[in-house]
C-alpha positions as CSV (number, residue, x, y, z in Angstrom):
1,X,82.9,-78.9,-183.0
2,X,81.4,-80.0,-186.9
3,X,84.9,-81.1,-187.5
4,X,83.9,-83.5,-190.5
5,X,83.4,-80.6,-193.0
6,X,86.6,-78.4,-192.1
7,X,89.4,-78.8,-194.1
8,X,92.1,-78.7,-191.6
9,X,93.5,-81.7,-189.0
10,X,92.5,-81.9,-185.5
11,X,95.2,-80.2,-183.4
12,X,95.6,-77.0,-186.0
13,X,94.2,-74.5,-186.2
14,X,91.2,-73.3,-187.2
15,X,89.4,-76.5,-186.5
16,X,85.9,-76.4,-185.6
17,X,83.7,-73.9,-183.9
18,X,84.3,-72.8,-180.0
19,X,81.7,-73.8,-177.9
20,X,79.8,-71.6,-175.7
21,X,82.2,-70.2,-172.9
22,X,84.9,-70.3,-176.3
23,X,84.9,-73.8,-175.7
24,X,86.5,-74.0,-171.9
25,X,84.7,-76.4,-169.8
26,X,85.7,-74.3,-166.6
27,X,84.8,-70.7,-166.2
28,X,84.3,-67.8,-164.0
29,X,82.7,-65.1,-166.2
30,X,80.9,-62.0,-166.5
31,X,77.5,-61.8,-165.8
32,X,75.0,-59.1,-167.0
33,X,75.5,-55.9,-165.9
34,X,72.8,-53.6,-166.0
35,X,74.4,-50.9,-164.0
36,X,77.1,-50.5,-166.6
37,X,80.1,-50.5,-163.8
38,X,83.7,-50.5,-165.2
39,X,84.5,-53.6,-166.9
40,X,84.7,-56.5,-164.7
41,X,84.3,-54.9,-161.3
42,X,80.9,-55.6,-160.0
43,X,81.5,-59.1,-161.1
44,X,84.7,-59.0,-159.2
45,X,83.2,-58.4,-156.1
46,X,81.5,-61.3,-156.6
47,X,83.3,-64.2,-157.9
48,X,85.6,-64.2,-155.1
49,X,87.2,-67.1,-153.2
50,X,87.0,-69.6,-156.1
51,X,89.1,-73.2,-155.7
52,X,89.5,-75.7,-158.5
53,X,91.3,-78.6,-157.7
54,X,92.0,-81.6,-159.3
55,X,89.5,-81.4,-162.2
56,X,90.2,-83.4,-164.8
57,X,89.7,-82.1,-169.0
58,X,89.8,-85.4,-171.1
59,X,88.9,-83.2,-174.7
60,X,87.9,-79.9,-176.2
61,X,87.7,-77.8,-173.2
62,X,90.0,-75.8,-170.7
63,X,90.0,-72.9,-167.8
64,X,89.0,-69.5,-168.7
65,X,89.0,-66.7,-165.4
66,X,87.9,-63.6,-165.8
67,X,86.4,-61.0,-163.2
68,X,87.1,-63.0,-160.7
69,X,89.2,-62.5,-157.6
70,X,91.4,-65.1,-155.0
71,X,91.4,-68.1,-157.3
72,X,93.2,-71.2,-157.1
73,X,93.6,-73.8,-159.4
74,X,95.7,-76.8,-158.5
75,X,96.2,-79.6,-159.7
76,X,94.2,-79.7,-162.7
77,X,94.9,-81.7,-165.9
78,X,93.8,-80.7,-169.7
79,X,94.2,-83.8,-172.5
80,X,93.4,-83.7,-175.7
81,X,92.6,-80.1,-176.7
82,X,93.8,-78.8,-180.0
83,X,94.6,-75.3,-179.8
84,X,92.1,-74.3,-182.3
85,X,89.3,-75.6,-180.0
86,X,89.2,-73.2,-177.5
87,X,89.1,-69.5,-177.9
88,X,92.6,-67.0,-176.6
89,X,95.1,-68.8,-179.0
90,X,94.5,-72.0,-177.7
91,X,95.6,-71.5,-173.8
92,X,94.4,-74.3,-172.1
93,X,94.6,-72.1,-168.6
94,X,93.7,-68.7,-169.4
95,X,93.8,-65.5,-166.9
96,X,92.3,-62.6,-168.3
97,X,93.6,-58.8,-167.5
98,X,90.5,-57.8,-164.8
99,X,91.6,-60.9,-162.5
100,X,92.9,-59.6,-159.5
101,X,94.5,-62.3,-157.3
102,X,95.2,-66.0,-158.9
103,X,97.3,-69.1,-158.3
104,X,97.6,-71.2,-161.0
105,X,99.6,-74.3,-159.6
106,X,101.2,-77.8,-160.6
107,X,98.9,-78.1,-163.2
108,X,99.3,-80.4,-166.4
């Protein structure tokens, strides 16, 4: 995260650089879309019936779900993640507006 040259303390925004997939550890993301379909439509058809259960992120990460249908995130835990180290306003569980049918349950 290159925090050594930042003036901000860890846990404050901005802090370091966002990592690949915007700093999230687990992600359902857009893929190549050579035919230029409507945003996310084609990927939702491919990203279906995904389950994240009892996963642990120990630091600097979270879950990002975009372009998907029927996703379960249950019993997962995100620890020691400064808000500035991931995108989407530092929310450790981010669900995009293009997701249809997601359940977040019993997560910390």
